[in-house]
Biopython code that builds the backbone (N, CA, C, O; Angstrom):
import numpy as np
from Bio.PDB.StructureBuilder import StructureBuilder

atoms = [
    (1, "MET", "N", (0.965, -0.785, 0.052)),
    (1, "MET", "CA", (0.272, 0.074, 0.356)),
    (1, "MET", "C", (1.019, 1.103, 0.197)),
    (1, "MET", "O", (0.560, 1.997, -0.515)),
    (2, "VAL", "N", (1.945, 1.230, 0.610)),
    (2, "VAL", "CA", (2.647, 2.484, 0.839)),
    (2, "VAL", "C", (3.652, 2.590, -0.409)),
    (2, "VAL", "O", (3.909, 3.767, -0.663)),
    (3, "GLY", "N", (4.265, 1.700, -1.223)),
    (3, "GLY", "CA", (4.987, 1.786, -2.488)),
    (3, "GLY", "C", (4.164, 2.320, -3.196)),
    (3, "GLY", "O", (4.423, 3.440, -3.636)),
    (4, "GLN", "N", (2.628, 1.530, -3.599)),
    (4, "GLN", "CA", (1.832, 2.429, -4.517)),
    (4, "GLN", "C", (1.099, 3.446, -4.363)),
    (4, "GLN", "O", (0.444, 3.881, -5.310)),
    (5, "THR", "N", (1.062, 4.133, -2.897)),
    (5, "THR", "CA", (0.698, 5.505, -2.549)),
    (5, "THR", "C", (1.869, 6.924, -2.754)),
    (5, "THR", "O", (1.757, 8.142, -2.893)),
    (6, "ILE", "N", (2.999, 5.918, -2.671)),
    (6, "ILE", "CA", (4.178, 6.691, -2.585)),
    (6, "ILE", "C", (5.284, 6.285, -3.721)),
    (6, "ILE", "O", (6.293, 5.792, -3.216)),
    (7, "PRO", "N", (5.305, 6.364, -4.824)),
    (7, "PRO", "CA", (5.983, 5.569, -5.960)),
    (7, "PRO", "C", (7.407, 5.975, -5.644)),
    (7, "PRO", "O", (7.920, 4.938, -5.222)),
    (8, "ALA", "N", (8.068, 6.673, -5.630)),
    (8, "ALA", "CA", (9.492, 6.745, -5.169)),
    (8, "ALA", "C", (9.735, 6.899, -3.488)),
    (8, "ALA", "O", (10.301, 7.874, -2.995)),
    (9, "VAL", "N", (9.227, 5.807, -2.742)),
    (9, "VAL", "CA", (9.457, 5.846, -1.464)),
    (9, "VAL", "C", (10.377, 4.995, -1.323)),
    (9, "VAL", "O", (10.677, 4.135, -2.152)),
    (10, "GLU", "N", (10.999, 5.220, -0.032)),
    (10, "GLU", "CA", (12.424, 4.812, 0.076)),
    (10, "GLU", "C", (12.026, 3.908, 1.515)),
    (10, "GLU", "O", (11.489, 4.468, 2.470)),
    (11, "GLU", "N", (12.361, 2.467, 1.522)),
    (11, "GLU", "CA", (12.266, 2.026, 2.822)),
    (11, "GLU", "C", (13.329, 1.702, 3.792)),
    (11, "GLU", "O", (14.218, 1.004, 3.304)),
    (12, "ARG", "N", (13.465, 1.986, 4.905)),
    (12, "ARG", "CA", (14.989, 1.968, 5.710)),
    (12, "ARG", "C", (14.103, 0.978, 6.932)),
    (12, "ARG", "O", (12.947, 1.348, 7.137)),
    (13, "LEU", "N", (14.553, -0.121, 7.648)),
    (13, "LEU", "CA", (14.881, -0.729, 8.562)),
    (13, "LEU", "C", (15.464, 0.071, 9.849)),
    (13, "LEU", "O", (16.649, -0.239, 9.968)),
    (14, "GLN", "N", (15.058, 0.997, 10.867)),
    (14, "GLN", "CA", (15.293, 1.711, 11.918)),
    (14, "GLN", "C", (14.604, 1.177, 13.195)),
    (14, "GLN", "O", (13.376, 1.091, 13.225)),
    (15, "TYR", "N", (15.436, 0.784, 14.343)),
    (15, "TYR", "CA", (14.741, 0.526, 15.673)),
    (15, "TYR", "C", (14.136, -1.296, 15.164)),
    (15, "TYR", "O", (13.429, -1.878, 15.986)),
    (16, "GLY", "N", (14.370, -1.780, 14.272)),
    (16, "GLY", "CA", (13.198, -2.900, 14.091)),
    (16, "GLY", "C", (12.343, -2.561, 13.543)),
    (16, "GLY", "O", (11.475, -3.421, 13.397)),
    (17, "LYS", "N", (12.132, -1.530, 13.085)),
    (17, "LYS", "CA", (10.605, -1.108, 12.482)),
    (17, "LYS", "C", (10.841, -0.496, 10.726)),
    (17, "LYS", "O", (11.701, 0.315, 10.384)),
    (18, "PRO", "N", (9.963, -1.060, 9.949)),
    (18, "PRO", "CA", (10.085, -0.510, 8.659)),
    (18, "PRO", "C", (9.803, 0.828, 9.040)),
    (18, "PRO", "O", (9.151, 1.182, 10.023)),
    (19, "HIS", "N", (10.396, 1.609, 8.104)),
    (19, "HIS", "CA", (10.268, 3.354, 8.381)),
    (19, "HIS", "C", (9.944, 3.499, 6.651)),
    (19, "HIS", "O", (10.472, 2.663, 5.917)),
    (20, "TYR", "N", (9.242, 4.365, 6.164)),
    (20, "TYR", "CA", (8.997, 4.983, 4.877)),
    (20, "TYR", "C", (9.471, 6.539, 4.623)),
    (20, "TYR", "O", (8.757, 7.391, 5.151)),
    (21, "LEU", "N", (10.553, 6.968, 3.901)),
    (21, "LEU", "CA", (11.015, 8.022, 3.190)),
    (21, "LEU", "C", (10.441, 8.388, 2.023)),
    (21, "LEU", "O", (10.185, 7.552, 1.157)),
    (22, "LYS", "N", (10.209, 9.533, 1.898)),
    (22, "LYS", "CA", (9.908, 10.446, 0.578)),
    (22, "LYS", "C", (10.635, 11.559, 0.675)),
    (22, "LYS", "O", (10.351, 12.485, 1.434)),
    (23, "ASN", "N", (11.872, 11.526, -0.289)),
    (23, "ASN", "CA", (12.934, 12.916, -0.715)),
    (23, "ASN", "C", (13.593, 12.776, 0.744)),
    (23, "ASN", "O", (13.793, 13.904, 1.194)),
    (24, "GLY", "N", (14.035, 11.667, 1.718)),
    (24, "GLY", "CA", (14.737, 11.764, 2.961)),
    (24, "GLY", "C", (13.755, 12.139, 4.063)),
    (24, "GLY", "O", (14.318, 12.404, 5.125)),
    (25, "HIS", "N", (12.573, 12.218, 4.075)),
    (25, "HIS", "CA", (12.063, 13.003, 5.275)),
    (25, "HIS", "C", (10.726, 11.748, 5.378)),
    (25, "HIS", "O", (10.262, 11.228, 4.363)),
    (26, "TYR", "N", (10.376, 11.499, 6.416)),
    (26, "TYR", "CA", (9.875, 10.542, 6.714)),
    (26, "TYR", "C", (8.340, 10.685, 6.423)),
    (26, "TYR", "O", (7.756, 11.716, 6.755)),
    (27, "ALA", "N", (7.737, 9.732, 5.853)),
    (27, "ALA", "CA", (6.625, 9.608, 5.684)),
    (27, "ALA", "C", (5.775, 8.678, 6.783)),
    (27, "ALA", "O", (4.938, 9.289, 7.448)),
    (28, "ALA", "N", (5.921, 7.306, 7.013)),
    (28, "ALA", "CA", (5.202, 6.403, 7.763)),
    (28, "ALA", "C", (6.247, 5.455, 8.301)),
    (28, "ALA", "O", (7.187, 4.997, 7.653)),
    (29, "VAL", "N", (5.984, 5.237, 9.474)),
    (29, "VAL", "CA", (6.403, 3.830, 10.103)),
    (29, "VAL", "C", (5.592, 2.929, 10.338)),
    (29, "VAL", "O", (4.393, 3.211, 10.343)),
    (30, "ILE", "N", (5.988, 1.730, 10.571)),
    (30, "ILE", "CA", (4.864, 0.028, 11.241)),
    (30, "ILE", "C", (5.640, -0.173, 12.275)),
    (30, "ILE", "O", (6.787, -0.617, 12.231)),
    (31, "ALA", "N", (4.944, 0.195, 13.372)),
    (31, "ALA", "CA", (5.154, -0.798, 14.382)),
    (31, "ALA", "C", (4.232, -2.015, 14.890)),
    (31, "ALA", "O", (3.034, -1.986, 14.607)),
    (32, "VAL", "N", (4.747, -3.047, 15.608)),
    (32, "VAL", "CA", (4.003, -4.288, 15.940)),
    (32, "VAL", "C", (4.025, -4.492, 17.474)),
    (32, "VAL", "O", (5.106, -4.438, 18.059)),
    (33, "ALA", "N", (3.226, -4.653, 17.943)),
    (33, "ALA", "CA", (2.868, -4.519, 19.644)),
    (33, "ALA", "C", (2.294, -5.448, 19.960)),
    (33, "ALA", "O", (1.657, -5.852, 18.987)),
    (34, "LYS", "N", (2.079, -6.314, 21.176)),
    (34, "LYS", "CA", (1.453, -7.776, 21.470)),
    (34, "LYS", "C", (0.368, -8.005, 21.178)),
    (34, "LYS", "O", (0.011, -9.182, 21.144)),
    (35, "ASP", "N", (-0.640, -6.847, 20.830)),
    (35, "ASP", "CA", (-1.925, -6.556, 20.224)),
    (35, "ASP", "C", (-2.425, -6.060, 18.935)),
    (35, "ASP", "O", (-3.598, -6.185, 18.581)),
    (36, "LYS", "N", (-1.669, -5.596, 18.366)),
    (36, "LYS", "CA", (-1.767, -4.406, 17.525)),
    (36, "LYS", "C", (-0.392, -3.992, 16.601)),
    (36, "LYS", "O", (0.769, -3.998, 17.009)),
    (37, "VAL", "N", (-0.784, -3.697, 15.484)),
    (37, "VAL", "CA", (-0.014, -3.196, 14.356)),
    (37, "VAL", "C", (-0.189, -1.666, 14.150)),
    (37, "VAL", "O", (-1.075, -1.192, 13.438)),
    (38, "SER", "N", (0.524, -1.097, 14.679)),
    (38, "SER", "CA", (0.329, 0.903, 14.364)),
    (38, "SER", "C", (0.739, 1.205, 12.841)),
    (38, "SER", "O", (1.536, 0.475, 12.252)),
    (39, "PHE", "N", (0.310, 2.018, 12.406)),
    (39, "PHE", "CA", (0.712, 2.718, 11.033)),
    (39, "PHE", "C", (0.452, 3.953, 11.634)),
    (39, "PHE", "O", (-0.584, 4.423, 12.105)),
    (40, "MET", "N", (2.154, 4.604, 11.477)),
    (40, "MET", "CA", (2.129, 6.183, 11.448)),
    (40, "MET", "C", (2.365, 6.526, 10.705)),
    (40, "MET", "O", (3.217, 5.989, 9.998)),
    (41, "VAL", "N", (1.610, 7.922, 10.303)),
    (41, "VAL", "CA", (2.252, 9.176, 9.500)),
    (41, "VAL", "C", (3.033, 10.372, 10.182)),
    (41, "VAL", "O", (3.066, 10.831, 11.324)),
    (42, "PHE", "N", (3.625, 10.663, 9.019)),
    (42, "PHE", "CA", (4.011, 12.004, 9.888)),
    (42, "PHE", "C", (3.671, 12.853, 9.028)),
    (42, "PHE", "O", (3.112, 12.425, 8.018)),
    (43, "ASN", "N", (3.951, 14.600, 9.197)),
    (43, "ASN", "CA", (3.511, 15.447, 8.595)),
    (43, "ASN", "C", (1.891, 15.702, 8.617)),
    (43, "ASN", "O", (1.223, 16.295, 7.769)),
    (44, "ALA", "N", (1.522, 15.181, 9.639)),
    (44, "ALA", "CA", (-0.111, 15.051, 9.861)),
    (44, "ALA", "C", (-0.660, 16.249, 10.635)),
    (44, "ALA", "O", (-1.607, 16.044, 11.394)),
    (45, "THR", "N", (-0.231, 17.294, 10.534)),
    (45, "THR", "CA", (-0.625, 18.578, 11.482)),
    (45, "THR", "C", (-2.049, 18.793, 11.190)),
    (45, "THR", "O", (-2.897, 19.039, 12.047)),
    (46, "ASP", "N", (-2.277, 18.675, 9.824)),
    (46, "ASP", "CA", (-3.766, 19.436, 9.303)),
    (46, "ASP", "C", (-4.490, 18.237, 8.944)),
    (46, "ASP", "O", (-5.318, 18.310, 8.035)),
    (47, "VAL", "N", (-4.285, 17.143, 9.540)),
    (47, "VAL", "CA", (-5.382, 15.766, 9.407)),
    (47, "VAL", "C", (-6.054, 15.408, 10.669)),
    (47, "VAL", "O", (-5.434, 14.776, 11.525)),
    (48, "PRO", "N", (-7.112, 15.719, 10.821)),
    (48, "PRO", "CA", (-8.063, 15.685, 12.104)),
    (48, "PRO", "C", (-7.799, 14.372, 12.727)),
    (48, "PRO", "O", (-7.339, 13.496, 11.995)),
    (49, "GLU", "N", (-7.996, 14.137, 13.834)),
    (49, "GLU", "CA", (-8.437, 12.970, 14.413)),
    (49, "GLU", "C", (-9.743, 12.501, 13.756)),
    (49, "GLU", "O", (-10.462, 13.248, 13.093)),
    (50, "VAL", "N", (-10.026, 11.034, 14.026)),
    (50, "VAL", "CA", (-11.042, 10.545, 13.777)),
    (50, "VAL", "C", (-11.393, 9.011, 14.953)),
    (50, "VAL", "O", (-11.036, 7.848, 14.766)),
    (51, "LYS", "N", (-12.197, 9.586, 16.130)),
    (51, "LYS", "CA", (-12.201, 8.730, 17.123)),
    (51, "LYS", "C", (-12.742, 7.635, 16.530)),
    (51, "LYS", "O", (-13.695, 7.532, 15.757)),
    (52, "GLY", "N", (-11.575, 6.364, 17.268)),
    (52, "GLY", "CA", (-11.808, 5.170, 17.327)),
    (52, "GLY", "C", (-11.107, 4.700, 15.884)),
    (52, "GLY", "O", (-11.146, 3.560, 15.423)),
    (53, "PHE", "N", (-10.446, 5.885, 15.277)),
    (53, "PHE", "CA", (-9.954, 5.224, 13.864)),
    (53, "PHE", "C", (-8.390, 5.722, 13.987)),
    (53, "PHE", "O", (-7.503, 4.892, 14.185)),
    (54, "LEU", "N", (-8.077, 7.266, 13.844)),
    (54, "LEU", "CA", (-6.908, 7.666, 13.946)),
    (54, "LEU", "C", (-7.003, 8.753, 14.868)),
    (54, "LEU", "O", (-7.801, 9.678, 15.013)),
    (55, "ARG", "N", (-5.458, 8.198, 15.732)),
    (55, "ARG", "CA", (-5.707, 9.359, 16.482)),
    (55, "ARG", "C", (-4.239, 10.022, 16.751)),
    (55, "ARG", "O", (-3.321, 9.452, 16.161)),
    (56, "ALA", "N", (-3.966, 10.896, 17.381)),
    (56, "ALA", "CA", (-2.882, 11.969, 17.592)),
    (56, "ALA", "C", (-1.719, 11.705, 18.333)),
    (56, "ALA", "O", (-1.976, 11.613, 19.534)),
    (57, "MET", "N", (-0.341, 11.525, 18.009)),
    (57, "MET", "CA", (0.477, 11.474, 19.159)),
    (57, "MET", "C", (1.416, 12.693, 18.996)),
    (57, "MET", "O", (1.552, 13.260, 17.912)),
    (58, "GLY", "N", (1.988, 13.027, 20.006)),
    (58, "GLY", "CA", (2.627, 14.079, 20.702)),
    (58, "GLY", "C", (1.891, 15.452, 20.329)),
    (58, "GLY", "O", (0.784, 15.674, 20.820)),
    (59, "ASN", "N", (2.410, 16.247, 19.585)),
    (59, "ASN", "CA", (1.949, 17.668, 19.367)),
    (59, "ASN", "C", (1.218, 17.735, 17.946)),
    (59, "ASN", "O", (1.326, 18.701, 17.191)),
    (60, "GLY", "N", (0.324, 16.388, 17.625)),
    (60, "GLY", "CA", (-0.381, 16.283, 16.301)),
    (60, "GLY", "C", (0.129, 16.271, 14.974)),
    (60, "GLY", "O", (-0.709, 16.361, 14.077)),
    (61, "GLU", "N", (1.450, 16.170, 14.630)),
    (61, "GLU", "CA", (2.242, 15.862, 13.727)),
    (61, "GLU", "C", (2.402, 14.489, 13.562)),
    (61, "GLU", "O", (3.198, 14.054, 12.729)),
    (62, "ARG", "N", (1.759, 13.792, 14.235)),
    (62, "ARG", "CA", (1.623, 12.349, 13.514)),
    (62, "ARG", "C", (0.515, 11.610, 14.059)),
    (62, "ARG", "O", (0.115, 11.644, 15.223)),
    (63, "LYS", "N", (0.091, 10.986, 13.164)),
    (63, "LYS", "CA", (-1.213, 10.487, 13.426)),
    (63, "LYS", "C", (-0.865, 8.670, 13.170)),
    (63, "LYS", "O", (-0.117, 8.105, 12.372)),
    (64, "VAL", "N", (-1.636, 8.229, 14.068)),
    (64, "VAL", "CA", (-1.411, 6.630, 14.150)),
    (64, "VAL", "C", (-3.075, 6.249, 14.062)),
    (64, "VAL", "O", (-4.029, 6.933, 14.433)),
    (65, "VAL", "N", (-3.057, 4.751, 13.362)),
    (65, "VAL", "CA", (-4.209, 4.196, 13.195)),
    (65, "VAL", "C", (-3.847, 2.841, 13.790)),
    (65, "VAL", "O", (-3.656, 2.317, 12.692)),
    (66, "ASP", "N", (-3.705, 2.277, 14.281)),
    (66, "ASP", "CA", (-3.731, 0.740, 15.467)),
    (66, "ASP", "C", (-5.003, -0.018, 14.668)),
    (66, "ASP", "O", (-6.168, 0.308, 14.440)),
    (67, "ILE", "N", (-4.128, -1.273, 14.339)),
    (67, "ILE", "CA", (-5.086, -2.107, 13.623)),
    (67, "ILE", "C", (-4.921, -3.551, 14.519)),
    (67, "ILE", "O", (-3.787, -4.030, 14.553)),
    (68, "ARG", "N", (-5.856, -4.157, 15.141)),
    (68, "ARG", "CA", (-6.166, -4.960, 15.650)),
    (68, "ARG", "C", (-6.568, -7.070, 15.086)),
    (68, "ARG", "O", (-7.062, -7.304, 13.982)),
    (69, "GLU", "N", (-6.426, -7.548, 15.498)),
    (69, "GLU", "CA", (-6.472, -8.695, 14.718)),
    (69, "GLU", "C", (-8.111, -8.937, 14.520)),
    (69, "GLU", "O", (-8.766, -8.800, 15.553)),
    (70, "GLY", "N", (-8.946, -9.329, 13.140)),
    (70, "GLY", "CA", (-9.914, -9.090, 12.918)),
    (70, "GLY", "C", (-11.001, -8.358, 12.949)),
    (70, "GLY", "O", (-12.199, -8.624, 13.046)),
    (71, "GLN", "N", (-9.994, -6.765, 12.785)),
    (71, "GLN", "CA", (-10.609, -5.532, 12.914)),
    (71, "GLN", "C", (-10.388, -5.312, 11.083)),
    (71, "GLN", "O", (-9.410, -5.443, 10.347)),
    (72, "HIS", "N", (-11.959, -4.883, 10.827)),
    (72, "HIS", "CA", (-11.940, -4.087, 9.247)),
    (72, "HIS", "C", (-11.184, -3.070, 9.288)),
    (72, "HIS", "O", (-11.392, -2.291, 10.219)),
    (73, "VAL", "N", (-10.123, -2.758, 8.352)),
    (73, "VAL", "CA", (-9.996, -1.722, 7.943)),
    (73, "VAL", "C", (-9.738, -1.275, 6.665)),
    (73, "VAL", "O", (-8.952, -1.962, 6.013)),
    (74, "ASP", "N", (-10.197, -0.314, 6.155)),
    (74, "ASP", "CA", (-10.512, 0.441, 5.205)),
    (74, "ASP", "C", (-9.334, 1.001, 4.472)),
    (74, "ASP", "O", (-9.272, 2.219, 4.643)),
    (75, "TYR", "N", (-8.391, 0.536, 3.723)),
    (75, "TYR", "CA", (-6.956, 0.603, 3.274)),
    (75, "TYR", "C", (-7.140, 2.009, 2.189)),
    (75, "TYR", "O", (-6.404, 2.995, 2.227)),
    (76, "GLY", "N", (-7.850, 1.890, 1.611)),
    (76, "GLY", "CA", (-8.108, 2.773, 0.496)),
    (76, "GLY", "C", (-8.217, 4.412, 1.487)),
    (76, "GLY", "O", (-7.628, 5.459, 1.216)),
    (77, "VAL", "N", (-9.203, 4.135, 2.698)),
    (77, "VAL", "CA", (-8.915, 5.501, 3.737)),
    (77, "VAL", "C", (-7.364, 5.815, 4.047)),
    (77, "VAL", "O", (-6.953, 6.941, 3.769)),
    (78, "VAL", "N", (-6.570, 4.957, 4.559)),
    (78, "VAL", "CA", (-5.374, 4.933, 5.007)),
    (78, "VAL", "C", (-4.419, 5.314, 3.802)),
    (78, "VAL", "O", (-3.412, 5.896, 4.205)),
    (79, "ALA", "N", (-4.460, 5.164, 2.632)),
    (79, "ALA", "CA", (-3.418, 5.206, 1.708)),
    (79, "ALA", "C", (-4.078, 6.923, 1.219)),
    (79, "ALA", "O", (-3.503, 7.603, 0.369)),
    (80, "GLY", "N", (-5.306, 7.367, 1.923)),
    (80, "GLY", "CA", (-5.652, 8.663, 1.141)),
    (80, "GLY", "C", (-4.807, 9.472, 2.310)),
    (80, "GLY", "O", (-4.149, 10.505, 2.193)),
    (81, "ILE", "N", (-5.038, 8.681, 3.438)),
    (81, "ILE", "CA", (-4.078, 9.702, 4.441)),
    (81, "ILE", "C", (-2.703, 9.973, 4.102)),
    (81, "ILE", "O", (-2.178, 11.051, 3.824)),
    (82, "LEU", "N", (-2.194, 8.787, 4.171)),
    (82, "LEU", "CA", (-0.836, 8.728, 3.669)),
    (82, "LEU", "C", (-0.348, 9.825, 2.276)),
    (82, "LEU", "O", (0.676, 10.476, 2.070)),
    (83, "GLU", "N", (-1.686, 9.633, 1.462)),
    (83, "GLU", "CA", (-0.431, 10.343, 0.373)),
    (83, "GLU", "C", (-0.808, 11.962, 0.723)),
    (83, "GLU", "O", (0.075, 12.814, 0.623)),
    (84, "GLU", "N", (-2.150, 12.312, 1.130)),
    (84, "GLU", "CA", (-2.170, 13.735, 1.583)),
    (84, "GLU", "C", (-0.939, 13.927, 2.597)),
    (84, "GLU", "O", (-0.093, 14.720, 2.181)),
    (85, "THR", "N", (-0.731, 13.465, 3.601)),
    (85, "THR", "CA", (0.119, 13.866, 4.443)),
    (85, "THR", "C", (1.853, 13.895, 3.520)),
    (85, "THR", "O", (2.727, 14.729, 3.757)),
    (86, "ALA", "N", (1.927, 13.141, 2.832)),
    (86, "ALA", "CA", (3.561, 12.791, 2.137)),
    (86, "ALA", "C", (3.340, 13.619, 1.011)),
    (86, "ALA", "O", (4.431, 13.806, 0.472)),
    (87, "THR", "N", (2.219, 14.337, 0.265)),
    (87, "THR", "CA", (2.507, 15.171, -0.680)),
    (87, "THR", "C", (3.378, 16.251, -0.459)),
    (87, "THR", "O", (3.865, 16.653, -1.516)),
    (88, "ALA", "N", (3.604, 16.627, 0.156)),
    (88, "ALA", "CA", (4.471, 18.174, 0.535)),
    (88, "ALA", "C", (5.885, 17.578, 1.029)),
    (88, "ALA", "O", (6.917, 18.226, 0.857)),
    (89, "LEU", "N", (5.886, 16.570, 1.525)),
    (89, "LEU", "CA", (7.602, 15.899, 1.593)),
    (89, "LEU", "C", (8.344, 15.897, 0.112)),
    (89, "LEU", "O", (9.496, 15.477, -0.001)),
]
sb = StructureBuilder()
sb.init_structure("model")
sb.init_model(0)
sb.init_chain("A")
sb.init_seg("    ")
for serial, (resi, resn, name, xyz) in enumerate(atoms, 1):
    if name == "N":
        sb.init_residue(resn, " ", resi, " ")
    sb.init_atom(name, np.array(xyz, "f"), 0.0, 1.0, " ", f" {name:<3s}", serial, name[0])
structure = sb.get_structure()
């Protein structure tokens, strides 16, 4: 999904997690925890939170979608958020 959304994306493993960069700037990272997979986008200050779907991290520059087993996720919406946040990079 990341490669289709950002064709020139660079993938780099840092801290054991895949980080995705566009033009040398962080676009997204995937983190795995015991009960979820978190997909975080950067440069997301202007993207509003969506209760139960998209939460803010820190000062709101980062937004996270937490995905749990059995949960339906509209990856088209997630790709749209990534496309919006990565456009300015």
